[in-house]
N, C-alpha and C positions, 0 to 999 in steps of 0.2 A: 582579434578575439580568438580565444581558444576554441577549437572544434570539439563538439561533444555529440556523439551519436546516441539517440534515445529510441528505445523500443517499448511501446505501450500497447494496451489492448485489454480485453476482459480476461478474467480468470479462465484458465484451461484452453486458451486459444493456440498456444505453442510458442510463447515468447522466449522461453528458456533455451530451447534447442536452437532457435534462430540466432540468439545472442552469441552462443558459443561458436556457431558456424561463421558468423561475421567477424568475431574476434580473431579467429584463426586465419581468415582471409585478409584481414585489414590490420594485423598487428595490434589488436585491441586488448584491453583489460576491462573487466566488468565490475560495475558498481551496482549492487542490488538496490532497486527502488521499491522494495517491498517492506511494509511496516511490520511484518511478522517473522520473516526469515532471519531477522537479527537475533532471535532468541535461541541460545545454544541448546536448551533442553526440549525445544518444540520443533519436531522435524516432520512427523507424519501429517499432522493436521495443517501444516503450512505448505505442504508439497515442496519441501526444501530440496534444492538441487543437491545431488550426491557428488562425492569426489569423482566417481567414474564419469558422470555426466559433464563435469567441469572440463574434462579432457586436458588437464594441466594448464588451463587458462586461468590466470590470477583472478580471484573474486574478492570483492570488498563488501563489508557490511552484511556478511552472512556469518552466523554464529558470533556476533559481535558482543552481546551482553547476555546476562542471565534473565530468565523470565520474571524474576522478582524485581528487576531494575526498571526504571522509567526510560522510555525511548519516545522521542517526539519529533515533530517536524523541524523544530529549531536545531536539535542535535543532528538530525539527518542533513540539513542544509550545511552546517559547519563541516561535518565529516566528509560529505560528498564533494564539497568544493576543495577540501584539502587533498582528497584522492585524485580529483581531476587535475590539479596542479602537479601532483607527484607523477601521475601517469604521463602527462604531457611532457614533463621535464626529461623523461628518458625516451622520448620519440615515439611513444605509443598512443593509440587512440582510446580515449575514455568512452565507455559504452554504459549508459544507464539503462537497466532493464527492470521493469516492474509495472505494477498496476495501481500503485497508490498515487493518485493524481496530484493531490495537494503537495505531497513530498517532492515530486518531480518538478512541479511548477515553481515551488519555493527555491529550488536549486538553480533553475534556468533563468529566473527573472529576479528583479531587484527587490525581492521581499525582504523587509527588515523586521526583526523581532525584538521586542523590548522586554526586559525582565519586569514582571508585574509584582508589586508588593502584595503579599497574601494576608488577607484578614481571616485569621484562624476561626473565629466565631462564625463568620459568614460561610466559610467553607463547610463547617460542621452543620450549619443550617441547610445548605444545599445537599449534603450527603444524606440527610434524613428525609428528603423529598423524593417522591417517585419520579421516574423519567417523564411521565406525562405532565406532572406538575411543573417540572423544570422547563419543559418545552412550552408550556403555557406562559410561564414567567418570561421566557426569552421572546415569545411572540409579542408581548406587550412592551418590554424594555428595549429590544433591538430587533424589530420585525424584519429588517433587511438582512440581518445575519441568518435568519431562518431559511432564506432562499438557498443558501449554500451548505446547509446542514441537514442530515437525515434526522427525523424526529426520534429515532431510537439510539442515536450516537450520544450516549449519556456523557461521556468524557468531554467531547467537544462542546456540548451544550453547557456543561458546568464551566468550562474555560471561558466561553463567551459571556456567561453571566458574571464570572469573576472579573473579567475585563471591564464590563459595563459598571460594575460596582466601584472600580477605581476611578471612574470618570471618563474612560476612553472606550467607546463602543467598538466592538470587533468590526462592524461594517464601516465605521468611520476610518479606522486604521487601514482597512483594505482599500478603501476609496482613495486614501491619501497616497498610496503607492503609485508609481508611474507605470508599472507593468512593462518596464524596458527589459529586453533580453540582455543577459550579461555574458552569453556565449554564442558562438556560431553553431547553433544546434540544428541537426537534421533529425526530425521526429518521424519514426516509422510506426504506423498503427496496423495491427493485425485484426482482421475481421473474418467472419464466415456466416453462413446461414444460421439464423438465430435458433431455430429448432434443433439443428444438429449440434450447435454449441451447447445447448441445454442437455442434450443426450450425452455429450462428452463430459459435461460437468457431473451429471448423475453417475456415470461410470467411474469417474475419478474418485468420487466419494466412496463408492463400493470398494474400489481398490484400496483406499485408505483404511477401511475397516478390515480388509484382508491382511493388511500390513501391520495391524495392531493399534489402530487409533484409540480404541477404548482403553487398552492397556496403558497407552501413553497418558491419557487423561487421569486414570486411576493412580499411576505412579506420581504424576505432578501433584495430585491432590494430597498425597501423603507427605510431600516434601515441604508444603507451605500451608499454614492455617489460613482459611478463608481465601483461597485462590481466586474466588469469583470477584473480589474487589480489585484484583490486579489489572493493570492496563493490558497486559499480554492476554488475559483471559476474556477480553472483550471482542477478540477476533472470531470470525466465523470458523466453525469447526471445533471451537472450544467452549464458547459461552452456552451453546445449546445443551451441553451435558449436565448443567446444574440441576435440571429437573430430574434427570436419571439418578444422579448421585443422591438426591434428596428423596428418592423413591416416589416421585410424582409422575414420571413418564417412563415408557419402555424404551429399550434400545432402538427398536424400529421407529418409534415416534421421533426420537432425537435425530436419527439418521435422515429421516424425511425433512426435518426442520433445517438441517445443514444443507441439504440439496436445494430446498426452496430459497433459503437465504443466500446461497451461492448464486443461484440463477438471478435473483433480484439484484444482487451486487453487480453481476455482469452487465445487467441492463443499465444500472446507474453509471458504471464505468464508461460504457459507450456514450451516454449522454454527456458526461463530464468532459471527456477528451474531445468530443466533437465541438463543444462550446468554449473550451478554455485555451486550446493551443492549436497552432497550425500543423496538423498531422497529415502525413502522406499515407493514405490507407491502401492496404493490399489484402486481397481476398486469399486466404490460405488454401481454398479449394480450387483456385485457378492453376492451371498447368504452368510450370516454370516461374511461379511467383517469386521464388527465392533468387533465381537468376535476375529477374527484373529488379529486385531490391538491391542485389549486389552491384549491378550496373549503375543504379541511381546513387548508391553510396560512394562508389568510386569516382563518379562524376562530381559529386559534391566535395569530396576530399581534394580533388585536383583543382577546384574552382578557387 
């Protein structure tokens, strides 16, 4: 099995800098496991890694597509596996770094995706329903699927309803998977005191505002009509601005919503990774934690 190093953890914990350090130490190349950094025009709100931060380490699936294009877990799985094979072929170590759990798990395990026939009229019907209504429908049609979905994740709720409409429930498809790993993966998880992580997240949002997050939103809003319907604008840091653009909330209120949603997302990330994959956790506040990680990675590579 091909070896793949994986770095996961909540938003703002320090995954990016560790990934570059390990890539330089272990002849690695990095595949982004983030569902938002793929968009070329969205940099500030995604906390996208900069050229300087990359330190000449090759990165993949960063600035991969336009914010008006669709990007999903199936596409990530296909491209990530292609890059893993390519990186391995020239003797380097593939490193997946990111916090989008489902994306990473779909790559590491035997997840299979099928193209679903789309009923245009049914999709139009779903588009006209509120998110609460959609969640209520799914809780009746496929209650098991609700256990792995957030009630505000409109896009994934619609996808689950569309799957059930074709006769194959999302929960049944997931249960049919064998959940076998397809790589020899060593998964590193970064953690820290929850309250200090929340303080770090709040400070990062403040930094985004100083860097011009609002200006980025306003510019994107002029580039595409009804950006709020785009998949890219469902991400935290972007969706919260709709109320401001429509003169319903202040800048301060939107910023506070971003901070709150980011903290809640970090909480969900912890829960997801602890329950879904065999993660080796390291506390970033412990002295020499990076040396401990490097030693563990090298031992795994030699095994």
